[in-house]
C-alpha positions in Angstrom: 80.8 70.3 113.2 81.7 67.2 110.8 78.7 64.5 110.2 79.4 61.1 111.5 80.1 58.7 108.6 80.5 54.7 109.2 82.7 52.9 106.9 82.4 48.8 106.9 85.1 46.7 105.1 83.8 43.3 104.9 85.9 40.1 104.0 85.0 37.5 101.3 83.9 34.7 103.4 81.4 36.9 105.1 79.5 37.9 101.8 80.1 34.9 100.0 77.9 32.8 102.6 74.1 33.2 102.0 73.4 33.2 106.2 76.3 35.2 107.0 75.6 37.7 104.3 71.7 38.3 105.2 73.1 38.9 108.8 75.7 41.2 107.6 73.0 43.2 105.3 70.5 43.6 108.5 73.1 44.7 110.5 74.5 47.2 108.1 71.2 48.4 107.1 70.5 49.1 110.6 73.4 51.8 110.8 72.2 54.9 111.3 73.3 57.7 109.5 75.8 58.0 106.6 77.7 54.6 105.6 79.8 53.1 103.1 80.2 49.0 102.5 83.4 47.9 101.0 84.0 43.9 100.1 86.1 41.6 99.2 84.8 38.2 97.3 88.5 36.0 97.0 86.9 32.9 97.6 84.1 33.1 94.8 86.8 34.3 92.6 88.9 31.2 93.2 86.1 28.8 92.7 85.0 30.1 89.5 88.7 30.4 88.3 88.5 26.9 89.0 85.5 26.1 86.9 86.8 28.2 84.0 90.6 26.1 84.6 91.9 29.1 85.5 94.7 28.4 88.3 94.6 31.0 91.3 98.1 31.5 92.3 98.3 33.1 95.9 101.5 34.9 97.7 101.3 35.4 101.1 97.8 35.4 100.6 97.8 37.9 97.8 95.9 37.4 94.4 98.7 37.1 91.7 96.7 38.8 89.0 97.5 37.9 85.3 94.9 38.9 82.4 92.6 35.9 82.9 92.4 36.3 86.8 92.0 40.0 86.3 88.9 39.2 84.1 87.7 36.9 86.4 88.1 39.0 89.5 86.6 42.0 87.4 83.1 39.4 86.9 83.2 38.2 90.6 84.2 41.4 92.2 82.4 44.1 90.2 79.6 41.9 89.1 78.5 38.8 91.5 79.5 39.9 94.8 78.6 43.5 94.2 75.2 43.3 92.6 74.5 40.4 95.2 75.1 43.0 98.2 73.3 46.1 96.3 70.3 44.0 95.9 70.0 43.0 99.3 70.4 46.4 100.6 67.7 47.4 98.3 65.4 45.1 99.8 66.3 46.5 103.0 65.5 50.1 102.5 69.1 50.9 101.9 69.5 52.9 98.3 72.9 51.3 97.5 75.2 52.0 94.6 77.7 49.2 93.7 80.7 50.7 92.3 84.5 50.1 91.3 87.0 52.4 92.1 87.0 53.2 88.0 83.4 54.3 88.4 83.3 58.2 88.6 87.3 57.9 89.0 86.6 57.9 92.7 90.0 55.7 93.4 93.0 56.0 90.9 96.0 53.8 91.2 98.9 52.3 88.9 100.1 49.2 88.1 102.4 47.6 91.0 106.2 47.7 89.3 107.7 44.3 89.2 110.2 43.7 91.7 111.0 40.5 93.3 107.5 39.4 92.5 105.4 40.1 88.9 101.8 40.6 90.6 100.3 41.1 87.0 97.4 43.5 87.0 97.5 44.8 90.9 97.5 48.2 91.6 99.0 50.5 94.2 96.5 53.0 95.0 97.5 56.9 94.3 94.3 58.4 95.9 90.4 58.4 96.4 88.2 61.1 95.1 86.7 62.1 98.5 84.6 65.0 97.2 82.9 63.0 94.6 81.9 60.1 97.1 80.8 62.7 99.7 78.5 64.3 97.2 77.2 60.8 96.3 76.4 60.4 100.1 74.9 63.7 100.6 72.4 62.6 97.9 71.3 59.3 100.2 73.4 56.8 98.9 75.0 54.4 100.3 78.3 53.3 98.0 79.4 49.7 97.8 82.5 49.6 96.9 84.0 46.6 94.9 88.0 46.3 95.7 88.6 47.2 91.5 90.2 50.3 90.1 91.6 51.3 86.7 95.1 52.9 85.9 93.5 55.9 83.6 95.0 54.0 80.2 91.7 51.5 80.2 93.3 48.8 82.1 91.3 47.3 85.3 93.3 46.7 88.2 92.7 44.2 91.4 93.5 45.9 94.6 93.6 44.6 98.4 90.4 45.8 99.8 91.9 46.7 103.3 93.9 49.2 101.2 90.7 50.3 99.4 88.7 50.8 102.7 91.6 53.0 104.2 91.9 55.2 101.1 88.2 55.7 101.0 88.1 56.5 104.6 91.2 58.8 104.4 89.4 60.6 101.9 86.4 61.0 103.1 88.2 62.4 106.3 87.9 66.4 105.3 84.0 65.9 104.9 82.8 63.5 107.5 83.9 62.2 111.2 84.9 58.9 110.1 84.7 55.3 111.5 86.7 52.2 110.0 85.8 49.3 110.7 87.3 46.0 109.3 85.0 42.9 109.8 86.0 39.9 109.3 85.3 36.0 111.2 87.3 36.5 114.5 86.2 39.1 117.4 89.6 41.3 117.1 93.1 41.0 117.2 93.9 38.2 119.2 96.7 36.9 121.1 95.8 33.3 120.9 93.7 32.6 117.5 92.0 29.7 119.6 90.9 31.6 122.6 88.0 33.9 121.8 88.7 35.5 125.1 92.3 36.7 124.0 90.8 39.5 122.2 93.7 42.7 122.5 91.1 46.0 123.4 93.3 48.6 122.3 96.5 48.9 119.8 98.7 51.7 119.8 101.9 52.0 117.5 104.0 51.3 120.8 101.8 47.8 121.3 101.7 47.3 117.8 105.6 47.1 117.3 105.7 45.1 120.6 103.0 42.7 119.2 104.8 41.9 116.0 108.3 41.5 117.8 106.5 38.8 119.7 104.8 37.0 116.9 101.5 37.8 118.4 100.7 39.7 115.1 101.9 38.4 112.0 100.8 37.2 108.6 97.7 38.9 107.2 97.2 41.2 110.2 100.4 43.5 109.6 99.0 44.8 106.4 95.2 45.1 107.9 97.2 47.1 110.9 99.3 49.4 108.8 96.4 50.1 106.6 94.7 51.3 110.0 97.6 53.5 111.3 97.9 54.9 107.8 94.0 55.5 108.2 94.1 57.3 111.5 97.8 59.3 110.3 95.4 60.8 107.4 92.7 62.2 109.7 90.4 59.1 110.0 89.0 59.7 113.7 88.6 56.0 114.7 89.3 52.4 113.2 88.4 49.1 114.9 88.8 45.5 114.1 86.0 43.1 115.0 83.8 40.4 114.0 81.2 40.9 111.6 78.1 40.4 113.9 79.5 43.5 116.0 79.9 46.4 113.6 78.3 48.9 116.2 82.1 49.2 117.4 81.0 48.4 121.2 83.3 45.0 120.6 86.5 44.3 119.4 89.9 46.1 119.0 90.3 49.4 118.7 93.3 51.1 116.9 94.3 54.5 117.9 97.2 57.0 117.7 
């Protein structure tokens, strides 16, 4: 029987504001057993880019990553945000190790090909090294993973954090019974974004298709749910979408096959 592991992916807004970050770290440190934290940091990257006179270009909520922007996101995601989280977890007795996908080659990717859009140094993940991650975890280390990796040719790449979480979960599925939880500022997938009581408790492939047709699920929620089903189809036991103050998995939207 495989040991259980909890993978928490948390959005940038939560880890970038001091009060919400401290609350998240308290809850994450309290999770029993093996765990991994994967984080964003986009708002901080945008603010620092602005201070440096670097324009941030977004398409459908995704960052176009030219060479100057790559330098910023590498500093912010892999440095400022990641190490603040690691320091906060160490203060709470959690032996955390900050990583990007380039460290120990835990996530390998290629630069996204230019089609209708040139995304710059944005990567599409080829795979993740679950064996290496599992070895770290078995030593009592809690990986804290920033959404960056490399192409094997010396170039860093910016990776969507939801995708990074799904690929990490898939890679660990042969070694652990994996629960992947996507946390953000809403209580789950909602029929009405203005009504907190409209959380959809369960989404299956059939209901997902219907929700997209109805327009209930749109925008950035679509790639999040696509990543959720991708993870489930590749051995991940459970996927939950919920608010950062409910990472115990008792609330939110449960995604199932």
